[in-house]
N, C-alpha and C positions, 0 to 999 in steps of 0.2 A: 547663738541659736541657729542663725542662718548659715554660718560657716559649718556647723556640725551637719546640717542637712546637705549642704553642697559637697562635703567631703565624705559622705556616706558611701561605703563600698557597695552596699546593696542597691542604692539608687543609681550609682554609676554603672553597675553591672546590668541592671534592668533596662536602663536607657540605652546602653550599648547593644543589648540584645534586640530591643525594639527597632533601633536603627538598622541593625543587621538584617532582621527579617524583612522589614519594609523595603529597604534599598536592594536587598537580595532578590526579592520578588520582582521589583521593577527592572533590575539588571537581567534577570532570567527572561522576562517578557520581551526585552529588546535585544536579546543576544544575537539574533541573526541579522539585524539591521546594519551593524558595522559602524554605528555612531557612538560617540562618547557624550554622556550627559552628566548632570549634577549627581545623579544617583550613584555613579561610579565613585565619585569623591566621598560621598556619604558612606558608601560601603567600606572604603579604606579607613575612613575616620572611625567607623564603628568597630572595626577589627582592632585598631590601635587603642580605642577606648576600653574595650574588653580586656586586652592584654595588660593594660595598666592596672587593672583591678586584681589580676591573678597573684602577684606577690603578696599583697595584703591578705588575700584569702588563704593562701598557703601558710602564711605566718599564723593566722588565726587557727587553722587546723592543727598546726604544731602545738600551739598553746593548749588547745583542747585535749590533745593526746597526752601532753605532760600532766595536765590536771587530772586526767583519768588515771594515769600511772601513780600519781601521788595519793589519790583516793584509794586505790587498790592496796597500797603499802600500809595504810592505816588499819 
C-alpha cells in the first residue's frame, strides 16, 4: 500500500510542481543578490523530479488513445 502511494505518478508530479513553484519564487526574489542558496538546488531537484514523471504520463496517454481506438472499432 505504501509503495503504491510512493510510486504514484500524480503524487510525484504534484510534489515536483509544488517544489518548482516555491523554490522558483525564492530564486526569483533573490535573483539580483548573486548568492547561491538551497533554493537553487531544490529548483534543480524539482525539475528532475517532474521530468521523471513525463515518460509514465506519456505511456498512459498512449494507452488511453489505444483504448479509445478499440472502442470506436466496436
